DSSP file (Angstrom, degrees, kcal/mol; ACC not computed):
  #  RESIDUE AA STRUCTURE BP1 BP2  ACC     N-H-->O    O-->H-N    N-H-->O    O-->H-N    TCO  KAPPA ALPHA  PHI   PSI    X-CA   Y-CA   Z-CA
    1    1 A X              0   0    0      0, 0.0     0, 0.0     0, 0.0     0, 0.0   0.000 360.0 360.0 360.0 138.7   92.0  143.9  117.0
    2    2 A X        -     0   0    0     49,-0.1    50,-2.5     1,-0.1     2,-0.3  -0.270 360.0-146.9 -66.0 151.6   92.5  140.1  117.2
    3    3 A X  E     -AB  15  51A   0     12,-3.1    12,-2.1    48,-0.3     2,-0.3  -0.874  11.3-166.4-122.4 153.4   94.8  138.8  119.9
    4    4 A X  E     -AB  14  50A   0     46,-2.5    46,-2.7    -2,-0.3     2,-0.4  -0.995   7.1-161.5-139.1 143.7   97.2  135.8  120.1
    5    5 A X  E     -A   13   0A   0      8,-2.1     8,-3.0    -2,-0.3     2,-0.5  -0.997  18.8-142.6-124.8 125.5   99.0  134.1  123.0
    6    6 A X  E     -A   12   0A   0     -2,-0.4     2,-0.2    42,-0.4     6,-0.2  -0.749   6.5-147.6 -94.7 128.9  102.0  131.9  122.1
    7    7 A X    >   -     0   0    0      4,-3.0     3,-1.9    -2,-0.5    18,-0.0  -0.606  27.6-115.4 -84.6 152.5  102.6  128.7  123.9
    8    8 A X  T 3  S+     0   0    0      1,-0.3    -1,-0.1    -2,-0.2    -2,-0.0   0.717 116.7  59.0 -61.6 -19.5  106.2  127.6  124.4
    9    9 A X  T 3  S-     0   0    0      2,-0.1    -1,-0.3     1,-0.0    -3,-0.0   0.549 124.7-100.8 -85.7  -7.3  105.5  124.6  122.2
   10   10 A X  S <  S+     0   0    0     -3,-1.9    -2,-0.1     1,-0.4     2,-0.0   0.239  75.7 139.3 108.7 -13.2  104.5  126.8  119.3
   11   11 A X        -     0   0    0     -5,-0.1    -4,-3.0     1,-0.1     2,-0.6  -0.378  43.0-143.8 -64.2 141.8  100.7  126.6  119.6
   12   12 A X  E     -A    6   0A   0     -6,-0.2     2,-0.7    -8,-0.0    -6,-0.2  -0.949   4.0-154.9-112.6 116.5   98.9  129.9  119.1
   13   13 A X  E     -A    5   0A   0     -8,-3.0    -8,-2.1    -2,-0.6     2,-0.3  -0.814  24.8-171.2 -87.4 116.6   95.8  130.7  121.1
   14   14 A X  E     +A    4   0A   0     -2,-0.7     2,-0.3   -10,-0.2   -10,-0.2  -0.787  14.8 152.6-113.5 151.7   93.8  133.1  119.0
   15   15 A X  E     -A    3   0A   0    -12,-2.1   -12,-3.1    -2,-0.3    37,-0.1  -0.979  53.7-112.8-166.1 163.1   90.7  135.2  119.7
   16   16 A X  S    S+     0   0    0     -2,-0.3     2,-0.3   -14,-0.2    -1,-0.1   0.718 108.4  25.8 -72.2 -21.2   88.9  138.3  118.8
   17   17 A X  S  > S-     0   0    0    -14,-0.1     4,-2.1   -15,-0.1   -14,-0.2  -0.885  89.3-107.3-134.6 167.2   89.7  139.6  122.3
   18   18 A X  H  > S+     0   0    0     -2,-0.3     4,-2.3     1,-0.2     5,-0.2   0.843 120.2  56.7 -64.5 -32.1   92.4  138.8  124.9
   19   19 A X  H  > S+     0   0    0      2,-0.2     4,-2.0     1,-0.2    -1,-0.2   0.900 107.6  46.9 -65.9 -40.9   89.8  137.0  126.9
   20   20 A X  H  > S+     0   0    0      2,-0.2     4,-2.1     1,-0.2    -2,-0.2   0.893 112.1  50.2 -68.8 -39.3   89.0  134.6  124.0
   21   21 A X  H  X S+     0   0    0     -4,-2.1     4,-2.3     2,-0.2    -2,-0.2   0.908 110.3  50.5 -64.9 -41.0   92.7  134.0  123.3
   22   22 A X  H  X S+     0   0    0     -4,-2.3     4,-2.3     1,-0.2    -2,-0.2   0.888 109.4  50.9 -63.1 -40.3   93.3  133.2  127.0
   23   23 A X  H  X S+     0   0    0     -4,-2.0     4,-2.0     2,-0.2    -1,-0.2   0.909 110.4  49.8 -63.1 -41.9   90.4  130.8  126.9
   24   24 A X  H  X S+     0   0    0     -4,-2.1     4,-2.0     1,-0.2    -2,-0.2   0.906 112.9  45.3 -64.1 -43.6   91.9  129.1  123.8
   25   25 A X  H  X S+     0   0    0     -4,-2.3     4,-2.6     2,-0.2    -1,-0.2   0.844 109.7  55.4 -73.0 -31.8   95.3  128.7  125.4
   26   26 A X  H  X S+     0   0    0     -4,-2.3     4,-2.3     2,-0.2    -1,-0.2   0.915 108.2  48.7 -63.6 -41.9   93.8  127.5  128.6
   27   27 A X  H  X S+     0   0    0     -4,-2.0     4,-2.0     2,-0.2    -2,-0.2   0.916 111.8  50.1 -63.0 -42.6   92.0  124.7  126.7
   28   28 A X  H  X>S+     0   0    0     -4,-2.0     4,-3.2     1,-0.2     5,-0.6   0.916 109.7  50.5 -60.8 -44.2   95.3  123.9  125.0
   29   29 A X  H  X5S+     0   0    0     -4,-2.6     4,-2.0     1,-0.2     7,-0.3   0.907 109.0  50.9 -62.8 -41.7   97.2  123.7  128.3
   30   30 A X  H  <5S+     0   0    0     -4,-2.3     4,-0.2     1,-0.2    -1,-0.2   0.901 118.9  38.3 -61.7 -39.2   94.6  121.4  129.8
   31   31 A X  H  <5S+     0   0    0     -4,-2.0    -2,-0.2    -5,-0.2     3,-0.2   0.896 134.0  17.9 -78.4 -42.4   94.9  119.0  126.8
   32   32 A X  H  <5S+     0   0    0     -4,-3.2    -3,-0.2    -5,-0.2    -2,-0.2   0.650 132.5  32.3-110.3 -19.0   98.6  119.2  126.0
   33   33 A X    >X< +     0   0    0     -4,-2.0     3,-2.6    -5,-0.6     4,-0.5  -0.370  58.0 158.0-137.4  56.6  100.3  120.5  129.1
   34   34 A X  G >4 S+     0   0    0      1,-0.3     3,-0.8    -4,-0.2    -1,-0.1   0.746  71.8  69.0 -57.3 -22.8   98.3  119.4  132.2
   35   35 A X  G 34 S+     0   0    0      1,-0.2    -1,-0.3    -3,-0.1    -5,-0.1   0.696  97.9  52.6 -68.2 -17.5  101.4  119.9  134.4
   36   36 A X  G X> S+     0   0    0     -3,-2.6     3,-2.2    -7,-0.3     4,-1.8   0.615  79.4 112.5 -91.2 -15.3  101.0  123.7  133.8
   37   37 A X  T << S+     0   0    0     -3,-0.8     4,-0.1    -4,-0.5   -11,-0.0  -0.408  89.2  13.3 -63.1 126.2   97.4  123.8  134.9
   38   38 A X  T 34 S+     0   0    0      2,-0.5    -1,-0.3    -2,-0.2     3,-0.1   0.212 118.4  73.5  91.3 -15.0   97.2  125.8  138.1
   39   39 A X  T <4 S+     0   0    0     -3,-2.2     2,-0.6     1,-0.2    -2,-0.2   0.769  91.9  53.2 -97.3 -33.7  100.8  127.1  137.7
   40   40 A X  S  < S-     0   0    0     -4,-1.8    -2,-0.5     4,-0.0    -1,-0.2  -0.921  83.5-147.6-105.0 117.1  100.1  129.6  134.9
   41   41 A X     >  -     0   0    0     -2,-0.6     4,-2.1    -3,-0.1     5,-0.1  -0.353  23.9-114.7 -82.1 162.3   97.4  132.0  135.8
   42   42 A X  H  > S+     0   0    0      1,-0.2     4,-2.7     2,-0.2     5,-0.2   0.882 120.1  55.8 -59.9 -38.2   94.9  133.6  133.5
   43   43 A X  H  > S+     0   0    0      2,-0.2     4,-2.0     1,-0.2    -1,-0.2   0.886 105.1  52.1 -61.9 -39.4   96.5  136.9  134.4
   44   44 A X  H  > S+     0   0    0      2,-0.2     4,-0.9     1,-0.2    -2,-0.2   0.934 111.4  47.3 -59.3 -46.9   99.9  135.5  133.3
   45   45 A X  H >< S+     0   0    0     -4,-2.1     3,-0.9     1,-0.2     4,-0.5   0.919 109.9  51.5 -63.0 -44.5   98.3  134.5  130.0
   46   46 A X  H >< S+     0   0    0     -4,-2.7     3,-1.3     1,-0.3    -1,-0.2   0.877 106.0  55.8 -61.3 -38.0   96.6  137.8  129.4
   47   47 A X  H 3< S+     0   0    0     -4,-2.0    -1,-0.3     1,-0.3    -2,-0.2   0.749 105.0  54.1 -65.7 -22.6  100.0  139.6  130.0
   48   48 A X  T << S+     0   0    0     -3,-0.9   -42,-0.4    -4,-0.9    -1,-0.3   0.514  83.0 121.0 -87.0  -7.2  101.5  137.5  127.2
   49   49 A X    <   -     0   0    0     -3,-1.3     2,-0.3    -4,-0.5   -44,-0.2  -0.283  39.4-174.4 -66.0 141.8   98.8  138.5  124.6
   50   50 A X  E     -B    4   0A   0    -46,-2.7   -46,-2.5   -32,-0.0     2,-0.2  -0.888  34.7 -91.4-128.4 161.0  100.0  140.2  121.4
   51   51 A X  E      B    3   0A   0     -2,-0.3   -48,-0.3   -48,-0.2   -49,-0.1  -0.528 360.0 360.0 -70.4 139.1   98.1  141.7  118.5
   52   52 A X              0   0    0    -50,-2.5   -49,-0.2    -2,-0.2    -1,-0.1   0.463 360.0 360.0 -87.5 360.0   97.6  139.1  115.8
């Protein structure tokens, strides 16, 4: 089942797996929210994943 992780700004990191969704949201964070890099862990993101 596809997974999605929602950013507080409204961006949706999507993927076929939770790992792919986390990778998408990490790339978004690096580009749009560099102040969060290193503060939000991959484990935090994975915990936020929902079914798409």
